[in-house]
N, C-alpha and C positions, 0 to 999 in steps of 0.2 A: 826794576823789580827782580827779586832773586828767584831761583828755581824752587827753593823751599816754600816760598809763599804761593807759588803757582800750583804746586802739586796738590794741596788739600782741596782746591776748588776744581781740579780737573775732572772732566766727565760729568759735572753737575748740570742737569737739564734745567731750563727755565721753570720755576715752581708753578704748579697748577693749583695748589691748595694753600690755605692759610698756614697750616702746620709746616709745610715745606718752605713757604715764604719766610716764616720766622727763623727756621733753621739756617737758611741761606743768609738772611740779614744778620743773624747773630755772628756767623762766620766772618762776614764782611766788616761789621762794626767792631768786632773784637780783634781785627787784624789777622784772623786766621787764613784769609784768602783775599787776593786782589782781583780775581776774575773767575769766569766759569766758561765751560764749553757747552754750546747748545747745538743739538742735532736739528738741522733744518732740512727742507725739501732739497736744497742744493748741496747738502752735506754738512759736516761738522763746522761750527763757527765759534770763534773765541771772542768773548766779551771781557774787556778790561774795565775796572771800576770807573776810570776817568772817561771812557767813551760809552758807558752803558747807563748813562743817567736816566734816559727816558724809560727803558724796560724796568729799571729798579724803582723809579718813581711809581709806575703802575703797580709793581709788586708790593711796595711798601703801603700804598693806599689800600690794597686788598687785605692787609694783615688784620687779624683780630686783636693783636697786641698793639700797644701804643709805642710809636717811634718818635723821639724828640731830639732836637738839637738845642742846647743851651749856650748862650754867650753871656758870661758874667751873671749867670743865674736866671737870665731872661729867656723865655721860649721864643726862638727865632724860626723854628720850623716844627711842625708835628703833623702826623697823619690824622685821619678822622676818628681813629679808635679811642683816643683819650677823651675827646669831647663826648662821644657816645657813652663811654663808661661812667663819666662823672656827671652827665646830664647838663653840661655847660655848653652854651652856644659858641663861645670864643675863648681860646686858650693862648693863641699866639700873642706875644706882647706881655703876658702875665709873668710875674715872678713865681717860679715853680715852687719855691720854698713856702709860699703862701698857701699852696694847695695841700701841704703835708700836715698831718695831724700834730697838735701841739706836743703830744707825748713823744713823737718821733722826730721833732724838728732838729734837735742838737745832733742826733745820730745821723740825720740826713745831710746836715752841713758838712760833717766830717767825711761822710761817704762821697760827697760831691767834690770836695777838695782833693781827695785821693783819686777820684776818677779822672781829674784833669791831668794826672801824672801817669796813670796806667789803668788797666782793666780792674774794675771793682764790682761788687754786688752787695746788696743788702735788702732787708724786708722792712717796709714802712706802710702806714695807712694814709690814704688820700681822702680829702673831704669832698663828698658829692654835693650837688647844688641843693638837695633837700636836707643837708646836714648829716646824713648817714655817712659812715666810714667805709672805705673800700680797701681791704688788705691787699698789698701787692708785693711782688718781688721785682727789684730794679737792678739792671746791669748798666754800668757806665764805662766809657772809654774815651780817650782824647780823640778829636777829629778836627781836621782843617776844613772850614766851610766858608766859601767865598773870600778866602784869604784871611779869615779870622780863626784864632785858636778857640775852639769850642769843645763842648762835651756832648757826646752822643748817649742818649738814654733809651733803653728798651724796657717798658713797664708791662708786667704780666700780672693779671689778677691771680691771687693765691689759689683760687679754686681751679685754675688751669695749670698750676706749677707741676703737679704730679704728671699730668699728661705731657707737659713740655719736657720734663726731665726724661720721661720714658722715650719720647720722640728723639731727644738729643742723643741718648744712649744708643737708640736704634740707628741714628744717622752715623754715629762714630763707627759702629759695627759695620754698617753698610759701606762706609768709606774704606774700612780695612779690607772688606771682602773685594771691593772694587779695585783697590790697589793690588791686591794679590792676583785678581783675575787679569788685569791689564799687564801685570808683570809676566804673565805666561801667555800673552796673546801676541799675534803677529802685527799689532798696531803700534806705530811710532808717531808721537805728537811732538812738534817742535815749532819754534819761532826763529826768524832771521830778520836782521835789519836791512837797510837799503844796500849795504855792501855785501849782503847775503852771508853774513857771519851769524853763527848760531848764538842766540841769546838765551834760549830755554829749550830743554829737550826732556822728553819722558819716554822711558823704555827704549833706549838706543839699541841698534842692531849692529851687525857685522863685527861683533866682538868688542865694540867700543864701550867705554864707561862715560858717564855724564861729564866728568872733568876732562876727558879726552876730546870732547866735542865742542864745548862752549868756547866761543871766541874764534873759532876756525871756520874756513870756507869749505865748500864741496870739493873744490880742486885739491885742497890739502888732505882730504879724507877719502875720496873715491877714486876709482880707476879713471884715467883721463878720457877713455872712450865713452864714459857715462856722464862725467861731471859737466861737460859742455851742454848736453841736452837738458840736464836738470836745471842748470843755471838759466838757460834760455826760457824754459817754462815759467820760472819764477819771475824773470824780468818782464815777460809778456803780461803777467798778472799785475805787476807794479805799474806798467805802462797803461794798461787798459782799465784797471780798477775793478775788474770782474773776476770772479772765482773760476778755476779751471780744474777739470778732472782728466787724468791721463794715466796710461800704463807706461812705466819706465823701469829701466834696469840700472843697478848699481852694485858696487862691490869694492873691496879693498884693492889697492893697486896690485896687479898681478894675481889676484885671487879669483875664485869663482864668482860669477855674476848671479844676483838675485833679482827677481821681478817684483815690482810693487805697484799697487793701485794707489796713485798719488792724488790728493785733493789739496789745492792751494787757493787761498783767498787773501786779499790785502788786509793789513793791520793798520788801523788809523788811531791818531791821537784824539784829544778832546775837541780839537778844532776841526776834525774831519780829514786832516792831511794824512797821506799814506806814509807810514814810518817803517814798513817792512812787510813780511808775509807770515801767515800762520799756515802750517802744513800738517796734514794727517796722512800717513803712509801705511798701507796694509800689505804685508808680504803675501804674494799670490804665486810664489815660485812653484810650490808643490802642486797647487791647483792646476797650473798650466801644464806641468808634467803629466798629471793624471788625465787631463783632457786629451793631450796628444796620444797618450797610451790608449785611451778609450777609442779614439778615432781609428787607430791601427787595429784595435780589437774588434771594432765594428766591421771593418772590412773583412777580417778573417771570419768573424761570426756569420756575416752575410754569405760568404762563399760556402761555409760549412753547412749553414741552414738550407741553402738552395740545393745542396747536394743530398741532404738527408731527410728533411721534413716532408710530410705528405700534404700539408696545408701551409702556403706561404702568403703573407699579406703585407701591404704597406698602407700606413695611415697618415693623415695630415697631422700637424703638431697638436691641434686640439681635438683630434679624433672625430671631427664632424664628417670628414670625407674619407671614404675608402678609395685609395688610388689604384690598388690592384689586389686580386685574390686568385690564387691557383689552388684548387682543392681536389683534383683527380676524382670527381664524381661524388664524393661525400657531401660537398656543398656546391652550390651553383657558382661557377667561376665568374669573376668580375674583371673585364678588360678595360673598361673606361671608368674614370673617376666619377663618384656620385655620393650623395648624402643619404640615400635610402637604405643603407646596409642594415640599420637596426630593424626596420620593418621586414626586411627580407630574411634575416638570419637569426634574430633574437626574439624569443617568446616574450610577450608583454610583461609577465610577472618576473622575468629574469632581468629586465632592463635596469631597475633601480640598483641592484647589487653590482651589475657590470659598470654602470656609470660611476658609482662610488669608488670602485677600484681604479678606474681610468683617471678620475679626478685626483686621487691620491698620488698616482704615479706621475702625472703631469706636474703636480705641486712639488714633488721631491726630485723630478727629473731622473727617476730611477726605473729599474726594470719593472715592467708590468707582467704579472703572473696570476692566472685565475683559471679554475675549472668551472665551466658553466655550460648550460644547455643551449643548443642551437636547433634551428629548423633545417632539417636535412633536405637534400634535393629530391628525395622520394616522398616528401610530405610528412615524414615522421619527425620525432624529436630525438636528438642524440646529445652526447656529451663530448666536449673537447677540452684538452689542456692547452691553454693559450699563453705564450710568452712573447713579449715585444720589448725591444730595446730602443731608447731614444737616441737619435743621431743628432749631435750638437754642432753648431757652427763655431767660428773662431771666437765669437763673443760668449760662448757657453749657452746659447739659446737653442731650443729644440727646433730642428728644421724638418724632421720626419721621424716616424716610428716604423721600425722594421720588425716583423713578427713571424712566428711559426706556431703551428698548432698540430696536435695529434688527436686522433679519434680514440677516446677512452670510454665509449659507450658500453662495450661489453664488460669492462671492469666495473663501471659504475652500477650497471644492472646487477652484476654478481654481488657487489657490496650491498646494494639495496635489498637483494633477496636475503642475504645473510643478516643484515640489520633487522629486516622485517621478521625473520624467523626468530631471532633472539628477542626482539621486542614483543612478538606475539606470545612467545613462551613466558616472558616476564609478566605480561598482561594476564594470561590465563592463570598463572600461579597466584598472582595478587588477587584475582577474582575468586579463586578457590579459597584462599585464606579469608577473604571477606565473607564468603558463604558460611564458613564455619562459625561465625559470630552471630548468625541470624537464625531465628526460630520459625519465622513465618514465610510461607511461599510467596505471599504478596510482597514482602520486603525483598526477597531474592529477585523477583521479577522486576521490581522498581529499581534496585541497584544495578541489575544487568542492563536494563534499558539505558540508564544514565551513563554508565561506564562505557558501553559499546557506542552510544551516540557521540560522546566526547572523543573517544578513540578514533572513530571514522570521520569526525567532523561532519556528521550527518545533520539533517534538519529535523528528523523525527525517527524514533524507534518505538514500535508497539509490540506487545504480546497479546495474542488473541486466543480465545478458546472456541472451538468449533463444536456445534451441537446440531443434531438432526431435528429439523422442524416438523410440524404436523404435516406439511406438504412434501416431506421426504427430501427437502432441499437443505443444503448445509447453510447454517447461519454463523456468522462471525460475531463474537461478542468481545468488543475491545474494552477491557477493564483497566488496563494499565498502559500509559503512554508517556514517553519522554519527549519534550519539545525543546528544540534549540531556539525557539522564538520566531522562526520564519514561517511556520505553518499553523493552521488552526487545529484545534483538538479533534480527533476522530473517535473519541470515546463514545460507545453506543453499540447498537446492533445493526449489522449489515448482512446482505445476502451475498454469499461467495460467488453465486452465479453472475452477479453484476460485474465481475472483474474479468470476464472473458475466459480464454483457455487456461489461465493460471489455475483455475479450479481443478481441472483434470490433472495437471502436472503435480499439484500439491497432493492430491489424493493418491497419485502414483508414487508418492514419496520422492519427488524430484524437486530440487531447489529451482526457483524461478528467478532469473536475473534479467532485468530490463534496464538497458542503458538510456533509452529515450522512449517514453510512453507514446508520444505522438507518432513515432516512426516504426514502432514494433508491429510486424504483421499479425502477431497473435492477438493484438488488441485493436484491430482495425475497425471493428463494428462501432457504429455511431453512438449507440447507447453506452457501450463500454467506455469509449473515449469521454463521453459526457460525465460518466461516473468518476473517472480519474480526475477530470478537470474540477469537478465539484469538491473532491477530496484534496485538491491541490498537490497531487503527486505527479512529478515529472520523470522520476527514475526510482527503481526499488530493487531490493533483494529480499525474497521471501523464502524462508527455510521451514519445511514441514516437520512435525514430530508425529509419527504414526505409532499408536499404541494399541495392541490387541487387534490389529488389522483395520483400524479406523483412524482417520485424521483427527487428532486431538488438539494439537497446538500449532500455531504458526508464529514464528518470529520474523518481523518484517522491518527493514531499514528503508526509510523514505528520504528522497531528495526532492525539493520543490522543482528544480530545473533538471534538464538532462545531465547525466554524469556517466563517465566511463569507469565502471567498476573494475578494479584489478583482480587478478586471480588470488592474490594474497588476501584481499579484502573479503572476497567470497568465501575463502576457506576459513577465515577468522569468524565470520558470521555463522557458518555451519557448526564450527566447533563450540562456539559460545552457546548456540541454541541447544546443542545436545547436552552440554554440561549444566546449563541452567535448568533444563527439563529434569535431569536426574536429581539435582539438588532440591528443586521445588517439590518433586514427588516425594522425596525422602522427608522433607519438612512437613508436607501434608500428612504423611503417614504418622510421623512422630507427634504432630499436633493432634491428630485424631485420637492417638493412643492416650496422650496426656489428658485430652478433654474427656475421653471415656472414663479414665481412672478418676479424674477429678469429679466428674458427674456422679460416679458411683459413690465416692467418699462423701461428696456434698449431699447427695440424696440420703445416704445413711445417716449423716449427721443431722440433717434437717428433719428426717423422719424419726430421729431418736432410736435408730436400730443399732444394737450391739451384736457383734459376731463372736463365736467361740469355736475352738478346735481342741478336741480332747483325744490324745493318743491313748487308746485303751490298754495297749501292751505296757507302756512305760508310765502311764498316769500323768504325763506332761500335758499342761494346758496352755493355750494361747488365746488372748482376748484383745479386741480393739479398744481404744479409749472410751468409746461410748458405753461399752459393756461395764467398765469400772464405774462410770458416772451413774449408770442406772442402778447398780447395786450399792453405790455409796461407799466403796472401799478404795484404798490406795492401790496403784498398779504394782503389786508385788506378787510373787508366785503364790497361787492358791490352788488347792485341790478341790475335788468334787464335793467332799464332805463339808468344806468351808462354805461353799455357796449354798449347799442344801440346808445348812444350819440357819441361813438368813430367811428362809421361806416361812410364811405363817404356819403355825402348827396345824391349823385346820386344813391347809392345802399341801403340806410337805409330803404326806404319804402318797397322795395322788400323783404328784410330780415324779417322785422316785419310782413309783410303779410304772408310769408311762415310759420313763427313760430305760428302765430295766427291760421292759417289754420290747423296746426298739432294739436294744443290744442283743436280746435273746433271739431275734430274727424277725421282729415286726418292722424293722427298718425305720418307718416314719412315726413321728408323734407330733401332736399339736394340742396346746392347752393354755388356759389362763390361770394365774395364781396371784396371791398377795405376798408381799415381803415387807419386813421392817428394815428400812435403810439406815445403817449405822451413822452415816455422815450427818443427817439432820433428824433422825428418829421419826421419819415420816413413813406412813403406811402407803405403799404404792401398789398399783396393779401392773402385772407384767404378762405380756403375751410371748410365748416361746414356741418355736417350731424347729425340730431337729431331725436328722437322718443318720443312721448308722451305715457304715461301709464295711464290706466283708471281703476277705481274700478268696482265692479259688476254692480253698478247702471249707469255706463257710465260717471261718473264724472272724469275729469282729475286729476291725483294725482301728477305725477312728469314728468319733461321733462329732458331727459338725452341725451348726445351727445358728439361729438368730434369736435375739430377745428384743422386745420393744415395750416402752412405757406406755400403757394404755389407761393410766389413771385419769387423764383429762376426758378420755372417751367415756369411761365408766361414770365419772361424775356428770358428764353431759347427758348420758343416757338417763341417769337418775333425775337430773334437772329437767330433762325433756319430758319425762313421765309426769313430774310435778307440774310443769308448765302446761302440758296438754290438759291436765285436769283443771287447772285454773282457767285456761283458755276456753275449755268446754263450758265451764260455769259462766264465764263472762260472755261468751258467744250467745248463750241462751238467754242471758239477762239483759241484752241490749234493747233499748226502746226503738232504735232504728233498725232497718233491715241491713243485713250483711250478705254479700255474695262474692264468690270467687269464680272467675271465668278463665278457662284455659285460652291459650293463644288461638285455638281453633274455634273458640266461641262456646264451648260446652259449659253449662252451669255445674261446676264441680263441687261447690260447697256453699252453704247458706244457713241462716238461722231460722227459727220458727217465725220471727216477725216478718221476714222476707216472704216466707210461704203464705202467711195470713194476708200480707199485702196484695199478693197476686191471686190468692184464692186456690192455690194448688197444694196437694199433699206432697211431702218430700220426694216420695218415689216417682211422682209425676214430673216434678221439676227436673230431676236428674236425667230425664229423657229429652229435655228441651235444650235449645241454645238461646243465647241472649237475643238473637234475631227473632225468635218466636214470640218474645214478650215485648219487642220494640216495634212501634208503628213504622210503616214504610217511609214516611216523610222525615223521620229522625235518623235514618241509618247513615245517610251521607254526612250529616252533621256530626254524628258520633265517630265515624271513620276519620274525619278531619281532626277531631279532638285527640284520637289515638295517634295519628300521624304527626301532628304539630306539637303536642304537649306531652303525652304519656311516654312515648318511645324516646324522644330526645332528653326529657327532663327527669323521667321516672315517676311523675305524678301529674295530675291535671288540676286546673283551677276548679273552683266550685261552679258547676253548671246545672242547667235544668233540661229535662226531656220528659217524655211520656212513656208509660208502660200500658200493656194490654192485660187486663185481668182474664181469668179463665172464662168468665161469662161474656167476654167481648167488650166490656166497657173500658174506656181509656181514662187514665188519671195522671196528673202531673207529679213528678218527683224531682228532688234535688239531690245531687250526688257528687262525690269526689272520688277519683279512681287512682290507685297506686300500682305501679309496676313491680312484679316479683321476678327475680332472676335465679337461675340455678347455680350450681357450684362452679360452672365454667363462665358465669357472668352473662349467659344468654337469657333473654326474656322467656319466661315459662308460664306466667299467668298474670292476671290482673284481679285485684280485689277492690271492692267499693263499699262505702257506707251510704245507704240509700234512705231518704226520708220522704214520706208521703206529704205533699204540700197542697193537697186538695183544699183543705179548710183555708189555708193562707191565700190561695189563689182566689177562692170565692170572696174573701174579705177584700182583696185587692181590686177585684172586679167591681164590688159594690162601692168601694171608695172612689174608683175611677169614674163610675157612673155619676156619683154624687158631685164629684169635682166638675165633670163635664156639664152637669145641669147648672151648677153655680156659675160657671164661666158663661154658659149660654144665657142665663138670666142677667148677668152683669153686662154682657154684650147687648142684649135686648134693651137694657136700661140706657146704655150709651147711644144706641141707635134711636131710641125714642126721643132722648134729649136732643140729639142731632137733628132728627126730623122735625121736632117741635120748636127748634130754635127760631125759625122764621116767625111763627105765630107768637112766640113769647117776646120777641124783640119789637114787633110792630107797635104795640101800645106804648112801650117805653120810649121807642123812637119818636112817636108823636109827641109825647110829653116833653122830651128833650128839645124838640124844635119849637114847640108852642110856648114853653116857659120863657125863653129870651124875648119872644114877641110880646108876651104879657108884660115883662119887665120894662120894655121900651114904650108900650102904648099907655100904661097906667102911671099916673103921677102919684107915687105912693106916699101915704102918710107914714109916720114912724111905725105904727102898728102894721100897716100894709107891708112895709119893707121887712118887718120881722117875720110876717107870715110867708112872704115870698122867699126869704132866706131859709126858713125851715123847710118849705117845699123843695127848694133847690138842694138842700142837704139830704132830704129824704130821697129825692130822685137820684142824686149822685150815689148814695149808698145802694139804692136798688140797682142802678146801672153797674156799679162795681161787682155786686153780688151776682147779677145775671151774667155779666161778661166772664167772670171767673168760672162760674159753674159751666157755662157753655164752652169756654175754652178747654176746661178739663174734659168735657164730653167730646169736643172736637179732637183733642189729642188722643183720647182713648179709642175713638172711632176711626182714627187714621185720616181725619179730615183736614189736616194741615201738612202741606208739603213744603219743605224749606226751599228758598230760592237763593242759592249761594252766590256771592260776588265778593270782589276784593274790597275789604272794609278797612278804613283808617282807624286803628284802635285809639290813637291819640285824640283824633277828632271826636270819636264817640265818647270817650271818658271826659274830655274837657267840656263837651256840650252837656252831658249829664251833670257834671259838677256845677256848671253855670246855672242849670235849672234848679238843682236841689240846694245850692248854697243859701239862697234867700229863705227857703223853707227851714233849713237848719238854724239859721240866725234868728228866725221868728220864734223858735222854741228855746233859744239860749244855748245852742250848740254850734260847733265849728266843723265845717266840712272842708277838708283839704284834698288835693289831687296831685299825684306825681305820675305823669304819663311819659311813655317812650314813643319815639317815632317809628312804630312797627305796624305791620299790616297782617291781616288774616283773611282766609277765604271762608266765608260763612254767611248765614242769613242775617242781615243787619237788624231787621225788626225783631227776630226771635232772640238774638244776642242782647239787644237793648232791653227786651222784656225781662231777661234773667237778671241783668245788672240793676234794672229799676227795682225789681223785687228785693234784691240785696240791700239797696240804698233805703227803700221804704222801711224795711225791717230795722236797719241800723238806726234810723232816726226815730222810729216808733218805740224801740225798746231801750233807748239811751236817755238817762235822766241828766247827767252832767258829762262834760268833756266834749266828745264829738266823734267824728268818723273820718276815715282815710280811704280814698280810692287810689290804689297804687298798682303799677305794672312792674313785673320783675322778669328779666330774661333768664330762661333756663335752657341753654343750648340752642336747639332748633325750635324751641317752643317758648311761649310767653304765659306767665301766670298773672291773672288779674284778681287782686284781693280787695275785699271791702272789710275794713277792720273798724270795730267800734269799741267804746268803753262802757257798754251797756250792762244789763243784768246777767248775761251769760246763760249757758245752757248746760245742765248736768250731763255727764258722760253717758249715763244710761238712757237719756232721752234724745240724743243727737241723731238717731235714725228715725224716731217717731215724728219729728218736725216736718219730714218730707211727705207725711200722709195727709189726706184731705181733712180739712176742718180741725186741724190740731193746733192749739195755742196753749202755751205754757203759763202765760201771765194775763189771761183775759177770761176769768170765770164767768163774768157777767155778759159775755158775748157782745161787748161794745163794738158797734160797727166802725167807729172811728179808729179803732185799733186793729182793723183788718178782719178777714173772714177765716184765716187759717188755710187758704188755698194757694197763696203765693209760692211757697216752697214746693207744694205738690206740682204746680205748673213748672217750676224750675227743674224738678226731677224729670218730668216728661220732655221738656224742651231740650235739656242736656242730653238725654238719650237720643233724641231726634237729631241733634247737631253733632253727636259724638264728642261732647265736652266732658272733661274729667272734673267732677264737682267734689270739693273737699270742705270740711268744716272742722275748726278747732276752737275750743271755748273753755273758759274757766269761770264758774259762777262767781258773780260779784266783780269780775275783772274785765269782762268783755268777750267778744267773739270775732273770728275771722272766717268769712265765706270766700271760697276761691274757685275759679274755673281755669283750666289749662287748655290751650289750643295751639296748633302749629303756626309758625310764622312763615309768610310768603313774601315774594317781591311785590312792590307796589305796582298798581295798574297805571296805565297812561291817564293823565289828567283830563277830565271832561271840561268842556267850556262852561263858564259860569252862567247860572240861570238868572233870569230877571226876577225881580221881586213880584211874587204872584199877586200882591195886593196893590200893585201900581195902577192897574186898570181893570175895571169890571164892566162888562157890557156884552151884548149879544143875545140871540134868541135861543132859549133852552126849552126843549120838549121834555116834559115830565110824564113818565108812564108809571102809575101806581094804582093797584086795584083797591087799596084801603083808602076810603074817602078822607078820613081825618088826616092821615099821613100825607096824602096827595095835596090837600089844601095847605098843610103846614109847610111842605117843601116849596110849594108854589109861592106862598106868602114870603118866606125867607128869601127866595131868589129875587122876587120883585123888589123887596126892600134893599137888596144888595146891588140893585142896578141892572138886573137882567130882565129882558122880555121873556114871558113864559107862555107856553102852550101846555095843557094838561089833558091826559087821557086815562081812562080806567081800564082799557084793554089794549091788546096789541093791534087789533083791527082798527079801533078808533084812532089810535096814534098814527097809523099809516094814512088814514084819511086826513087827519089834521095836517100832517107833514106835507101833503100834496097841495094844501091851500095857504100855506104861510112859510115864512123863512125859518129855517132850523140850522143853528150853528153848533149845537151840542145836544146830546140825548142823555137824560138821567132816567134809569129804569130799574124797577125791581125785577128779580128773576122770575118768580112765580106770579102769574097774573090770573089765576083761575082757569076756566075753560078757554080753549083756543090757543093762540100763539103765546109763548113765553116771552120774557123781556129780550132775550138774546135774539130770538128769531125775528121779533118785530123790529128791533134796532137795525139789524142787518138788511132787512127788506127796505126800510126807509133809506138807508145808506145807498142801497142799490138803485132805488128810484131817483135819489138826488144826483146820482152819477159822480159823486166825489167822496173822498175820505171825510168822515165826520167823527169828532171826538165822542166817545161813548163811555158813560160811567154806570157801572153795575152796582146797585145797592142790594145787599143780600144778607139774610140771616142764616143761610145754609151752613152747616158744619160738615156734612157728609160729602166726600169727594165724588161719589159716583154720579151725582147730579151734574156737577160742574165739569167733570171730565168727559162727559158725552161729546162735547164739542170743543174745538180749538178756540180758546178765549184770549189769545195773545193780543188781539186788537182792542181789548176792553181794559179800562181802569177799574179797580175794585175799592169799595169801602164796605166794611162789615158792620151791620147794625148791632147796637145803637151807635149813632154817630152824633158828634156835636156840630153846632152851627159853624164853628170856626173851621173844623176839618172839611166840611162840605164846601165852604167858600174857598178855602185854600186849594182843594183838589180841582174845582172848576176853573179857578184862575190859571192854574198850571196847564190844564187841558186846552184852554182857549188861547194860550199864548201863540201857537202857530196861526190861529185865526186873526189875531191882532197883527201879526207880521204880514198877512196878505192885505 
């Protein structure tokens, strides 16, 4: 390889990015370089292409460009970039021309032929796997690969060409700069073969040129004293195969010697055999000379320093350890080495700056120099100028630092004082400039607080005003405060006495400075300490401002923790306080002046007051803008006669006479007049008041005065007179009474109706208060009306009370009161319109009495029906029990069957009528109490549908049901009664179609609808149907079509169960009746009951005072398989029970004189000594009878009852007896 081919690649590091990899590969493929130099941990290493296959294989695989090798047009090698770019899995083995677009194929073949002879480039498109074309730029060059003549290709997508060209240009420029830099550097790079002859060299030294060196040995070029050692170093590397670094000298024969840092490593061929050495030599001659000079200088410097410096120290190479310190009393001396010198000598806040300077000096191996603060031997803080020199060993490494320091505390303090003075001056000037831009004292105080707080880096700055309290103690009012964020706000009122002796010093005009609140003896009292802790103050400066002999202001700077205030800081706070006070007071005075002038001008403008000034000697006049506006003229010079001419002719003479009289010596004048205003030709009224001023000789000088438009007042006076006249006429013509009462209660004004109402003459009423005409029991009520309605709202609602007439009688009134306010908006009186409602109250009383009487009569009716229910039910009950017996005992003929059927229908109608009437009476009398339980609504609806479906089918209708599996807590019997009534009506009033019983979920509730296709109900009658005996389609009162009581019962039951009943209907289309009730969770399942009809038997004691009914019940029970005992009274029943077996008791409640049914049954049960089933048959509807005793151990049936119900109830009651 020639030197020219080595040079372009020299110094090229192993590429780390794809762009660098492409540049390097381009250089190698195009023949611009055969190798490169890589800096490694062991030093520079040279790679030749033939022995760098593995690094370059890795490099090429990392490329984003495609690198290929073609043999006879076939791809024998490529990196992964081409497959990725074209979306093809396999490229090796393919003919590359097949991948080129048809339009570029001929140009590519010519390019490839030329590339086999030399470097070529062209642009062509390649076909991707999906058929799309990829435009590329290709570079080709001949290459020997595995002994074959091949062509190397580098393929770059065209979108990357511009960045590639820019990178290549940058690389060329970089190489140029590198060549220039190396040409001026002390580095020599060269190669030698096994005979140690130079084969390549870059940047030769000792005055040789490249051609002087190539092919020659070290012995031929260097001084004999040096050549032997150099050759030995290189032969040792060839023998060991390991790189070596050493310091060696060389020079021309007989010439001066130069020292080099020499790095040598073996050079290998493709097989790994050593074929020579590669060397990099750096000239360090001057460095060695400088180090030697430095060592000599260190020795001299050490001697000089020890003789002159006041502080001498020695430090370890890394400054961790102080080996010695001699300080002559300024600092504590150190005789033994240690690492605690930072804690001993350096303040904590100074250590970061010191450590940074030390680290920089160690890095550079250069002089350390720094002015910094130190902790002195006396406990104070001082300043030193410290310099330390590194002492180097023969390898150039630091072995120790030798330093000296001088005490510069006095200079630093003087500089600090000077800087502080200049800074304070600049701060105060800037503050004064800022004050000039502010108009408000509050703004000045706020700005001062913030600027001073930031200047001192304080936690809080407050301005307070001091005022004398009622108890003659000073109070601090903190209105403005600046907070740095570390303290809570102290805005508010505080007692100055709470802050200890500071109060006395401030009142004596002395600044109070506290460095540590907790340790200051002036603040040692416990309550004072507590006050400062609560305020969060640990240190402070308070500057008083005394004005007119009293403490007026205090400027206070606060710190949360203890702080040592400097003298300059205290002086600054005092000066700022004084200047802020002066500027704030000036701002207050100017603000007051501006506000006064503004208020006067504003008041004049608002009041419409014009001012004039007339110089009587010169005749010159001056007027304000309002004056011109009032007179309606433009603001140009006008004389006295001009304005006099504007005055109404009827008033002009009087005005002129008044003014002339004032000028003649009367001085003052005041009058009202009219004028015709030119600007709008309006006639206005003007009030004027003027005064003449005279000199010492009594001559008139000027006439000054004001004018004011009083047109509105004049018109208001006229309107007021007219209004008063109308008001007087209206006042006297009112039908109701009117009165005006002062806030003290006096009757100030009233009309004649009010006087007649109370029976007083007007002059008598004016001597009274409203309390005199108000009964005692109404006064608190009316005071409450005033307090809660009239005063807050300005008026009251319409309310009623009573008045006392002059004759002492009391009568009711109705009134509404309105509050009146004066010009300041304060309540001044109340006026009221009062109406005598005696007649209305009498009518209301009569109406209430009539209503009460009607309600009482209705209640008596209900009570009568409830009380008579027992007696009414007895005969019906007898018939209902005897008729089935008659049907079973008589073998009827057809005619007998017809008679019995008619009797049964008549009895059924009578039973329905009686039951409905008595149910209504029970509901009205409160005789029914619901017994709520968890009810399955699905079960109820399906059972009712099963019962009524055959009835519907019998009349040609269809009944359908849609039920949901929901539950409700209600009385099942009463709920069933409501739904039965709905179903009965639906089937009764439907001719064709049918009815639907349906459940619909509505959130947490369920709605049960009964919908029919019947005759419907007009909208205006949908409320009437819930009244007793109301039927819309039964004029003949056919009992088979109901009695008109079903929906009346529904209304009462729904109210009792809290059900929401709704009806919707369209005549001729049908109706929907609905109830809505809440949904609940289902209850636990009860065990199944036995069929009560499975077994009948046992001994039943019947107690009934009605002989017919007793015999009927007894006969029915015997025919049903029971043994019976019958008694007409309680006493007889007790006797019978003692003589026979009793398994159950059936009794009426009322049995005439003696024991009632409940008492008799319980006595029998007591004597039997066991629980006995008890059935109470009653026709009672009033609760009071049955509520007298706990009846939880009784079963109930309300008369009249059917045979089936009686049999079913007894079978259920005797089931436990059967189990025994």
